[in-house]
N, C-alpha and C positions, 0 to 999 in steps of 0.2 A: 216903677218898681215898688213893690210893697212886701214887707216881711212881717206884716201885722199878725199873722197867724202862727208865728213862732214864739215859743216861750223858752227861755234858758233857765234851767233848774240847777242850782248849786246844792248838792247834798252834803250837809254837815261840813261846810268849809271851816278851816281852822284859823284863817288869817283875815282880820278886818280889812287889811290893805288889799288883799285879793278880791274881796267883795267890792270895794270901791273901784279898783282898777277894772274889774269885770263890767261894772255899770258904765264906766267910761268907754270901754271897748264896744259894748252894745250900742251906745248912742252914736259912736263913730260910724257904725254900720247900719244905722236906721232901725234898730230893734229896741223896744221899750219894755217888754214883758220879762222882768227878772223875778225869779222865785227862789226862795232859800228855805231849805229844810234844816232845822236845828233844834236841839233840845235846850240850848242856852240862849235866852232872850232877856236882856236887861230891862227893856221897857215893858211896862204892864199892859199896854195896848197891843196885844199880840195881833199880828197882821201887818205890822210895819217895822222896818229897820232892825235886823238882828245884829248884835255885836258880840262876836266871840270874846271869851275871857271876861265878859260882863264888866267892862270898865269904860269910864267916860273917855279915856284916852283912845280906846279902840274905836269909839264912835268918831272921834276927831280924825283918826287915821283914815277911816273909810271915806269920810267926806273930803279930806284932802286929796286922796287918790282918785276920787270920782271927778274932781275939778269941775267942769261945766256939765257933768252928768248927774248932778245931785238930785235932779228931778226923778231920774230913773231909780236912784238909790232910795229916795223918799217914798216912792210908790211900790217898791219891791214887796212882794207878798211873802209872808212868813207862814210856814207849815211845820207841824210837829212830826209828821211822817211823810214818806215819799208818796204813798198812795193818794193822800189828800192833795198833794201838789199836782197830781196827774189826772185827777178825776174828770176834768173837762176836756182832756186831750183825746184824740182819736188815733194819733200816731206818736209812739214814744220811741226815741232813739237814744241808746246809751253810748257813752264814749269810753274807750279803753286804750291803754298803751301796752297792756300785757297780752301774752299769748296763752293759749290753753284750749282744751277741748270745747268749752262752751263759748269761746271767743273767736273760733276759727272763721266765723262768718262775717267778721268785722270788715268793712269796706273803707278804703281811703276816702276822706271827706271830699276830695276833688271829684271823684267819680260818683259819689253818692249825692252830692249837692243838687245837681239838676233835677233828679227825681224827687228829692225832698221838697224843692221849690214847687214843682208841678203838683205834688200831693197837697201842698199848703193852700192851693187855690180853693179847695173844697174841704180841707181837713185842718184841725188844730194840732200842730206839731210841737212836741217837747224835745229839747236836747238836754240830756242829763249828764252832769259832771260829778264825779266822786270827790272825796276828801283829798287834800294835797298829798298826804303820806301814803295812801294805799289805793285810791281810786274806788270804783264801784266793785262790790263783792258779787258773788254769784247770786246772793239773795236779792240784791237790787236789780240784777240783770233779768230776773224773772219777770219784772214789770216792763221790760223793754222788748219791743217787737223787732228792732233792728239794732245793729251795732256799727259805729263808725270809729275810725282811728286817724291819727295824724302821722304819716310816715316820718321817721327820724333816723338818725344814725344809730345802729344797733348797740354801740358802745354806751350810749346814754339816752334811752328812749323817753325818759320822764320829762314832761314839760311843766312849767309853772302854771297854776290854774288859770290865772288871768291871761297868760299867753295863749293857752289852749282855747279859751273863750274867744279871744280876738281872731285866731286863725279860723275857727269854725264859723264865726259870724262873717268874716271876710269872704270865705268861700261861698257862703249862702248869698251874700250881696252880689258877688260876681255872677253867680248862676241866675239870680233874679234879674240881672241887667241884660242877660242874653235874650234873643228873640224867643217868645213863648212857643212851646210845643203845640201842635194842632190838637192832639188828643187830650181831652180834659180828664182830670183825675176824678175818680168816684169818691163819694163820701163813705168813710168807714165807720164801723161801730165804735162806741166809746171804749177807751182803754180799760176803764174800770170794769165794764161789762165783759170784755174779752177775757180779762184776768179771772173774773168770777167763773166764766164758762170753763176755762182751763183748769181751775181748781176742782170744779165739779167733774170734769172729764178724767182728771188724775185719780180722784176718789173712785170713779166708776171702773176705770181700768185696773185699779188695785183689787176691787171687789170680784172681778172675774179672773184674776190671776195673771193678767197680761203684764202688769207692772209689779215689781217687788215692793212690799209695803215699807221696807226699811230704806229704799233708795229709788223713789219714782222719778227723781229729777233728771236722771241720765237721758231717758227717752223724752221726757216732757220738754227739756231744752230744745231737742230736735224738732218736736212738734210746734213749739213756739216760733222757731226759726222758719219753718215751712209756712205757717199761717201769717207770720210777719212779712214774708216776702210777697205772699199773695194778697194779703189784706182781706178783711171780712166785712161784707155789707151787713146791715142789721138783719135782713131776712136770712142770710146764711148763718148768722150767729144764732138765730132762733132755731134753725134746723139742728145745729150742733148741740145746743142746749137740750133739745128734745132727745137726740141720740144718747147724750150723756145720762139723762134721767132714766131712759129705758134700760141702758146697760146697768146702771146702778140698781134699779129695781130688780132686774134679772139676777144680778150678782148677789143681792142681799136675801131675797126670798122668792123671786119670780120663778126660778128653776123648779122649786118644789111645787109651786102652784100650777105650773104648766104640766108637770108630770102627773099631778093628781087629776087634772082635767082630762088628760089622755086616758088615764086608768078608769075614770068613772064615765067617760063619754060625754062630759059636760061641754057645752058649746064654748068656743073661744070668743071673747068680746074685746 
């Protein structure tokens, strides 16, 4: 069993205790890649150990809660923004407890875990958690290809951050312990490259009037979900980038150029 290709990303956690407890949960389940996105970093050597509230006491609390997982805490990577934390990932999975139009595709972790483990055999997977008070916003969800959730009683669906990390890691460990599927997973394009293509595609679709300039996200979330389910190979990403560039060219000035060529009889190239 190996979960080496999984990274757990805590986006702007507010509690040092939750950071330490999350490190412990990951070590319990055999995962060592912890990443933290924060604007608050007391230590000058950015890249190691973030402590919310910028106090020595916070650092002590995190280390106390980590117990024997202080090595996971000590090697946790710090990033100033979420994109940087995900740049080397090919599969990005967001977590959510909330409902909504853009969250309707969220799958329970128990049903999603076997496929995520299969994908991790050839892909680098990130599991992203939002702040304790509000979770991931729609802006962060734009960087996620898939969504997972932990079923809870509807009267109180919110979980403590470290508890959520433990449950997610536990389900992945169980799935990784099961007999492997015969079909091997394909390697997908990097998350950063897919996001760049989607931004290019959104701009192109706005240029031809398919998407409204003031709110392109409504359709783009659906497109992200479609591509997230299917996955994109590098060659397929190249094709979509080419389509996006051609649409953008046509939307910005290509229509006039083509019309002029038709009128003058100039050959198309």
